[in-house]
N, C-alpha and C positions, 0 to 999 in steps of 0.2 A: 219962347219957343216951346211947343208941346213937348212933354217928357218923353214920349215915345220916339219923336223925331230926333231928339237930342241923343237918346240911346242908340238909335240906329246909325247916326253919324259917327259916334264914338266906336261902335262895333266895326264899322267900315275901315276906320283909321287904323284900329289894331290889326285888322285883316291885311291891309296894305303893308304895315310894318312887318308883320310875320312872314310875308312873302317876299321881303327884301326889296320891296319896291317894284317887283317884276311885272306888276299889272300895267306899268307906264311904259315898258320896254316892248318894241316891236321890231321885227326883221323886215326892212323896207324892201330889200332885194334878196330873194332866195339865193343861198350860197352852197355850192357843191363842196363836199369833202373829197379832194382828189388824191389818190394814191400813187399815181404815176402816169407816164405818157409813153405811148408806143412810137417807136421809130424803125427804120429799116436801113440796112446796109447791104450793098452789092458786094459779095465776097468773091475775089478771084481765087482765094485758097480753097473755098468749098464749092466754088462754081455754082452759086445759088444766092438768092435774096434771103438774108437772115434778119428776122425781127429781133428787137430787144426793147425792154421797157426801163425807163429811168424814173426813180423816186428822189427827189431832192428834199433835204431837211427844211423844217419851217423857217430857220434863219437864213436860208440861202439867199432869198430875195432881199432881205434886210441888210445883210452884210456883204456888200458888193466886192470887198477886197479879200474876203476870206475864202481859202481853199480847203477842200474836204477830202478825207480818205475815201475809198470806194470799196464796197462789198459787192462782189459778183455772185449771184444766186443761180445755181443750176436748176433744170426742170422748171424754168421761171414762167410758168403760165399765170393767168390772171390771179387766180386764188392764192397762190403761193406768193405772188408779188404783193398783194394786199396784206397777206398775213405777216410776211417777214418784214416788209417795209414798216408796217404798224408796230410790230414788236420792236424793231430797231428805234423807231421814233419814240416809243414809250420809254424804252430803257434810257435814252439820252435826254429825256424831258426833265426839267427841274422839279416837277411835282412828284416824280418817282425817283429822286435822289441822284440824277444824272450819273447812273451807274456805268455808262459807256459814252464815248464820244459820239458826236453826230456824224452821220455817213450819207454820202450818195450811194443808192442802191441801184445796181444794174441787174436786171432779171433777163436770163437768156433761155427762151423756151426751145423746145426741141422741134427739129424737122425730121430727124432720123435718130432717135434716142440710142438704140443699141449700137448703131454704126459709130456715133460720136463719142459715147461715153465709155465704151469698152476698149481696153488697150491692146488686147490680143485677139487674133482671128481664130474662134473656137466656138464650140457648142457649150451650153451650160451643162456640165457633166459633174455628177457626184456619185462616188463609189461605183463608177463604171456605167451608171445609168444616165442616159441623155434626158434632162429635164426640159430642155428647150433648144430647138435646133437654130443656132445663131451664127454658125460659121460663115454663111454667105452674107451676113449683115452685121459684122462686128470688126473690131480692129482699127477703127479710125480715130482713136483718142489723140494721137500725136498730130494729126492733120487739124483736129478741132482745136487743140491747144495752140497750134500756129495761127489759126484764124483769130483767136482771142488775143494772142500776144502781138501779132503783127498788124491786125486791122481793127479789132475792137478797142484795145487799149488806146491807141493813137486817136481814134474817133472820139472816145469819151473824154480824153484828155485835151482835146482841141475844142470840143463843144461845151464843155462844162468846167467849172473851177475845181479840178481834181488834182490832188497830190499824188505822188508816186507810191503811196502806201496802199496796198491792195490786199483784200481778203477774199476768200472763196468759201461758199457754203454748198455742200453737196450731200445728198443722202442716197443710199442704196447703190445703183449703178452710178449716180452723181457722186457718191462718196468714194466709190472705186476710182473714178476718174480723178477726183481731187487728191487721193492718196498717190496715184500713179504720177500726177504732176509734181507732188511734193517730192517724189523720189527722182524723177527723170528731168523735170523742168523747174527745179527748186526756186530759181530766182523770180519766177513770175509773181509769186504772192509772199507777202510777209506773214500772213495768218491763214490757217487752214482749219475749217470746222467740218468735221467728217462725222456724219450721222448714220450708224448702222450700214456701213459699207458692205458690199457683196464680197467678203473675204474669202468665200469658197470658189471665186471665179478662178478658172484655169488651174485647178489643183493647187490652191494656195499661192497664187501668182505674186501677191505682194510680199509675203514672207520669203518666197523662193528667190525674189530678186533684189531684196533690200541690201544685201551685202554688196552687190554690184554697184549701187548708187550711194553707199555710205560716205565715200570721199567728198561728194558734193554737198553734204550736210555737216561737214566738220567746221566750216568757217562762216556759216550763214546765221543771221539773227532771225529766228522764225519762232512763231507760236503755233502749236498744234493742240487742237481738242478733238477727242474722239469719244463719241456716245455710242453705247451699245444697248440693244434692246434684249428682251427675254423672249427668245423664239423657240423655246423648249417644246411648244405644241407642235412644231414641225419635225420633232423627233431628232435623229442624229444630225440631220442637215442644220437645224437651228443651233443645236449645241455645238457643232463643229464651227459654224460661223463665228459664234461668240469666242470660242477658244482660240481660233486663228486671229480674231480681232485683238484679243488680250496678247498673244504672241507678238503681234505687229506693234503694239504699244510698248511692250517691254523692249523689243529690238530698237525702237526709236530712243527710248530713255537710256538705253545703254551706250548710245553714241557719246563719245567724249567731246561735248560741246556745251558749255554752260549757257550759251545764248540760244540753244534749241530747247525751248520750254515745252514739255509735253505733258498735258493733263488729260484725264479721262473720267467717265462717269458711267456706271452700269444702272439701268432703269428696270428693276425686277418686275414693276407693275405694268410695263409698256411692252407692246408687241411692235413688230416692224412698222405696221401701218399707223401706229399711234405715237411713236417716240419723237417725231420730227421737232414739234414744238418745245418740248422739254429740253431736247438736245440743243436746239438753237438757243434757248433762253440761258441755260447754264454754260453753254459754249461761249456765247457772246460775252458774259460777264467774266468768265475765266480768261479769255483771250485779251480782253480790253479794259478790265477793271482798274488797271494802274496806268492806262494811257492818259494822255493830256486831253481834258474835256474841251 
């Protein structure tokens, strides 16, 4: 064999080895990476068709007898579904230390956001100034909670292998809704992840009403994580929102119930628009790090 031919063959062999043999691997059929599936439910409570998306963990199809806890994501449009579903799947993956359990993720998009997520009928007012006229399109949070509790929960638990352990993720008005549900409909969820909620709503609504609902939190086993952004660029409005958020955290922590575990984190480098993923990341780990994988 000529020397040049021999050297060429040897070089090619080393190239194949260095590539891990990948030159012999082919993808015979293109395969999509699926982040979720959209469904619809006809709601008698809301008197409308409500879409929702479901993301199942990778092991769902493999383990036919296994049931999974469920995380409900507010403002659950496509981008948030892909982002939150991917984050949860990553944190529960063995290659990233299985920091949290696997979950079924249910994303609930909006049909009328302010109507459904705001607990009281009012305008957005701060220091006597109307920032947004919402009085005619707000105050439907209890009806929306009823839809989730009486229609969506049973649908998910019938169609999917879901346990009764449920968590909720909400930000901004979604965080306001989640905090309202924590106070008034405490039994709906076992874990609450609240990211930079609108604490300034209705003249400090959450702190004004927490004493009214404290009794319902005395005997429940619940985990709560609250993430706060740095909104000082908004002036007194942003500073007050964080202060009232901290007041709400303190009020929850002062409730005499060892099974009510409340943690929080302030993100000084993040604004309202950028805090969501960091709040979700640290919140999920805080809430579920000691849960059974």
